[in-house]
C-alpha positions as CSV (number, residue, x, y, z in Angstrom):
1,X,-1.0,4.0,-1.1
2,X,1.5,0.9,-2.7
3,X,1.2,-2.4,-1.0
4,X,5.2,-1.8,0.4
5,X,4.1,2.3,0.9
6,X,1.4,0.3,3.4
7,X,4.4,-1.8,4.8
8,X,6.4,0.8,5.5
9,X,3.6,3.3,7.5
10,X,2.1,0.6,9.4
11,X,6.6,-0.6,10.2
12,X,6.9,3.2,11.3
13,X,2.6,2.8,13.0
14,X,4.0,0.6,15.6
15,X,7.4,1.7,15.9
16,X,5.8,5.5,17.1
17,X,4.1,3.3,19.5
18,X,7.2,3.3,21.8
19,X,6.3,6.6,23.1
20,X,3.0,6.4,23.0
21,X,2.0,6.2,27.1
22,X,-0.2,3.5,27.7
23,X,-2.3,5.1,30.2
24,X,-3.6,7.3,26.8
25,X,-3.8,5.1,24.5
26,X,-6.3,3.0,26.7
27,X,-8.1,6.4,27.1
28,X,-9.3,7.9,23.8
29,X,-8.0,6.8,19.9
30,X,-6.0,8.9,18.7
31,X,-7.5,10.4,14.9
32,X,-4.5,11.2,12.2
33,X,-5.5,11.6,8.7
34,X,-2.6,10.9,5.8
35,X,-2.9,11.6,2.0
36,X,0.1,12.1,-0.6
37,X,0.4,10.9,-4.6
38,X,1.4,7.8,-6.0
39,X,2.2,7.9,-10.3
40,X,3.5,4.9,-11.8
41,X,3.9,4.2,-15.4
42,X,5.0,0.9,-17.8
43,X,3.9,-0.9,-20.6
44,X,2.4,-4.3,-18.6
45,X,4.3,-6.2,-22.2
46,X,2.1,-4.1,-24.3
47,X,3.5,-1.5,-26.5
48,X,1.9,1.3,-26.0
49,X,2.7,3.0,-21.6
50,X,0.3,2.8,-19.0
51,X,0.1,5.5,-16.7
52,X,-1.6,5.3,-12.8
53,X,-1.8,8.8,-11.3
54,X,-3.6,8.2,-7.7
55,X,-4.6,10.1,-4.4
56,X,-5.4,8.3,-1.5
57,X,-7.3,10.1,1.0
58,X,-6.7,8.2,4.8
59,X,-8.3,8.1,8.3
60,X,-6.5,6.2,10.6
61,X,-7.6,5.3,14.3
62,X,-5.4,3.9,17.3
63,X,-7.1,3.5,20.3
64,X,-4.2,0.6,23.0
65,X,-3.7,-2.5,20.6
66,X,-5.6,-1.6,18.3
67,X,-6.4,0.3,14.4
68,X,-9.0,0.6,12.2
69,X,-7.6,2.6,8.9
70,X,-10.7,3.2,5.7
71,X,-9.3,5.0,2.3
72,X,-10.8,6.3,-0.6
73,X,-8.7,7.7,-2.5
74,X,-9.6,8.8,-7.1
75,X,-6.8,7.3,-9.8
76,X,-6.1,8.1,-13.2
77,X,-5.7,5.8,-15.3
78,X,-4.0,6.9,-19.2
79,X,-4.1,4.3,-21.5
80,X,-4.4,1.3,-24.4
81,X,-7.0,-0.4,-22.3
82,X,-5.2,-3.1,-20.7
83,X,-4.3,-2.5,-17.4
84,X,-7.0,-2.5,-14.8
85,X,-7.1,-0.4,-11.2
86,X,-4.1,0.7,-9.1
87,X,-3.0,1.0,-5.3
88,X,-2.6,-0.5,-3.0
89,X,-3.6,-4.0,-5.0
90,X,-1.5,-3.1,-8.6
91,X,-2.2,-3.2,-11.7
92,X,-4.2,-5.8,-13.3
93,X,-3.6,-6.4,-16.7
94,X,-6.2,-7.0,-18.9
95,X,-6.7,-10.6,-21.6
96,X,-6.6,-7.6,-24.1
97,X,-5.9,-5.7,-27.4
98,X,-4.9,-2.7,-26.8
99,X,-6.5,0.1,-28.1
100,X,-6.8,3.9,-29.0
101,X,-4.9,5.7,-25.7
102,X,-7.6,6.9,-23.3
103,X,-7.9,8.8,-20.1
104,X,-9.8,7.7,-17.8
105,X,-10.4,9.0,-13.6
106,X,-13.1,9.3,-10.9
107,X,-13.4,7.4,-7.0
108,X,-11.7,5.0,-7.4
109,X,-12.0,1.7,-4.7
110,X,-12.8,2.5,-1.0
111,X,-10.3,0.7,1.7
112,X,-11.0,-0.6,5.2
113,X,-8.0,-2.8,7.2
114,X,-8.0,-3.8,10.8
115,X,-5.0,-4.6,12.6
116,X,-3.7,-6.0,16.2
117,X,-0.3,-5.6,16.8
118,X,1.8,-7.6,19.7
119,X,4.2,-6.0,21.6
120,X,7.0,-8.5,22.0
121,X,11.2,-8.7,24.1
122,X,10.9,-5.4,25.5
123,X,9.4,-3.4,22.9
124,X,12.0,-4.2,20.4
125,X,9.5,-7.1,18.3
126,X,5.9,-6.2,17.2
127,X,3.5,-8.5,15.4
128,X,0.3,-7.0,13.8
129,X,-2.6,-9.1,11.9
130,X,-4.7,-6.9,9.8
131,X,-7.8,-8.6,7.7
132,X,-9.0,-5.4,5.1
133,X,-11.3,-4.9,2.2
134,X,-11.2,-4.2,-0.9
135,X,-14.7,-2.0,-1.9
136,X,-16.0,-1.9,-5.6
137,X,-16.3,1.3,-5.7
138,X,-14.6,2.3,-8.2
139,X,-16.4,2.0,-12.0
140,X,-15.0,-1.4,-13.4
141,X,-16.4,0.0,-17.1
142,X,-14.2,3.0,-16.7
143,X,-11.6,0.5,-15.9
144,X,-10.7,2.2,-11.9
145,X,-11.3,-1.0,-10.7
146,X,-12.9,-4.9,-10.6
147,X,-16.7,-4.4,-9.9
148,X,-15.6,-7.3,-6.8
149,X,-14.5,-6.6,-3.1
150,X,-11.5,-8.9,-2.8
151,X,-10.4,-9.8,0.8
152,X,-6.4,-9.9,2.2
153,X,-5.7,-11.4,5.5
154,X,-1.7,-10.7,7.1
155,X,0.7,-10.8,9.4
156,X,3.9,-7.7,10.3
157,X,7.0,-8.4,11.3
158,X,8.8,-4.7,12.0
159,X,12.1,-5.5,14.6
160,X,13.7,-2.3,16.3
161,X,17.8,-2.8,16.6
162,X,19.0,0.5,17.9
163,X,18.6,2.8,15.0
164,X,17.7,-0.2,12.7
165,X,14.3,-0.8,11.8
166,X,12.7,-4.9,9.8
167,X,9.6,-5.4,8.6
168,X,7.8,-8.2,7.3
169,X,5.1,-8.8,5.8
170,X,3.5,-12.3,4.5
171,X,-0.3,-12.7,3.7
172,X,-3.1,-13.3,1.3
173,X,-5.9,-11.7,-0.7
174,X,-9.0,-13.8,-2.0
175,X,-10.1,-12.1,-5.2
176,X,-13.5,-11.2,-6.5
177,X,-13.3,-12.9,-9.9
178,X,-16.1,-12.4,-12.8
179,X,-15.9,-14.3,-16.1
180,X,-15.9,-10.5,-17.7
181,X,-11.8,-10.4,-15.8
182,X,-11.2,-14.0,-14.9
183,X,-8.6,-13.8,-11.6
184,X,-7.3,-15.7,-8.7
185,X,-6.4,-16.0,-4.8
186,X,-2.2,-15.7,-4.1
187,X,-0.1,-15.0,-1.9
188,X,2.0,-11.3,-1.1
189,X,5.3,-11.1,0.8
190,X,7.4,-8.2,1.1
191,X,11.2,-7.9,3.1
192,X,12.4,-4.4,3.9
193,X,14.6,-2.2,6.5
194,X,15.2,1.5,7.6
195,X,17.9,3.4,9.0
196,X,17.2,6.3,11.2
197,X,18.9,8.8,10.5
198,X,18.8,11.5,13.6
199,X,15.3,12.1,15.7
200,X,13.6,13.7,12.8
201,X,13.8,11.5,9.7
202,X,14.6,8.0,8.4
203,X,15.9,6.7,5.3
204,X,15.0,2.5,3.7
205,X,14.2,-0.3,1.2
206,X,11.8,-2.6,0.6
207,X,11.4,-5.6,-1.5
208,X,7.7,-6.7,-2.5
209,X,6.7,-9.8,-4.6
210,X,2.9,-11.0,-5.0
211,X,1.3,-13.5,-7.1
212,X,-0.8,-11.2,-10.1
213,X,-4.3,-11.4,-9.3
214,X,-3.6,-12.0,-13.3
215,X,-3.7,-15.3,-15.2
216,X,-1.9,-14.7,-18.0
217,X,0.8,-11.8,-16.4
218,X,3.3,-12.7,-14.2
219,X,4.1,-12.2,-10.6
220,X,4.7,-8.5,-9.5
221,X,8.5,-7.5,-8.1
222,X,9.3,-4.6,-6.9
223,X,11.9,-2.8,-6.0
224,X,10.5,0.6,-3.1
225,X,13.6,2.9,-1.9
226,X,12.2,5.7,0.7
227,X,12.9,8.5,3.2
228,X,11.2,10.0,5.3
229,X,10.5,13.0,8.3
230,X,10.1,13.8,11.0
231,X,8.8,17.4,10.5
232,X,6.5,18.7,13.6
233,X,5.2,16.1,16.2
234,X,2.1,16.5,14.5
235,X,3.7,16.8,10.9
236,X,5.1,13.2,9.3
237,X,6.6,13.5,6.0
238,X,7.2,10.3,2.9
239,X,8.8,10.1,-0.1
240,X,9.5,6.9,-2.3
241,X,10.5,5.4,-5.6
242,X,9.9,2.7,-6.9
243,X,12.0,0.7,-9.6
244,X,10.3,-2.9,-11.0
245,X,11.3,-6.0,-12.2
246,X,9.4,-7.5,-13.7
247,X,6.3,-7.5,-16.3
248,X,3.6,-7.1,-13.9
249,X,4.8,-4.1,-12.1
250,X,5.3,-0.8,-13.7
251,X,8.5,0.0,-15.2
252,X,9.1,3.2,-12.5
253,X,7.1,5.4,-10.3
254,X,7.1,8.2,-7.5
255,X,5.6,9.1,-4.4
256,X,4.7,10.7,-1.3
257,X,2.7,10.5,1.6
258,X,1.5,14.0,4.5
259,X,0.0,12.5,7.4
260,X,-0.9,15.4,10.3
261,X,-1.9,14.6,13.6
262,X,-3.7,16.5,15.3
């Protein structure tokens, strides 16, 4: 799942809490599952294109004001070997010459996040404080991951005004670095808005900007447009499209996420 989509999902989760009975929240956790497909394509300053397919499988547990989420992804990278990883952290450009196009796939990096939500202004303003760890479970020899753990701390803000929802993120990512793949820590941020269309749909945009983990690459800058549907009380569908504005971002991307709450 992309960084911007994580922000959208967090905002929608918080807004869903408004209608949840507080007594039920205190007694037992609310469990939900989600999966989806994220496909991005870009040249990342190369003459050849790198395509990344990312398929996450996530479990989320909501208990009172706390939310725990774990994601186990499948990832496939087709390209000249100049890009590492994908998903929420995003692709990382390597300082090496392009080679023959190859396809590598397998288990991606597992992530785990814990968030605390603070409800303010009569449940119209929400602050989420999140700590997240990316475990180095992807095969670094295949360029599926960096082979190092990363840690992220961030604050998400959501403001509800009638049918309009405003949200944003500010955070900092601590990257695991090595002599083979030197990386740098950096800030991340995003701003966005969505509009409720009736009781079962919403549309919105979010702009994402962050410092590149790669010393030689430009900072990722991209815009994501999304549409969400409440298919039933238990099932939600979210689709999105991505346009990149820098060589650190994919040129284009498409994705969807389907979540199920028993």
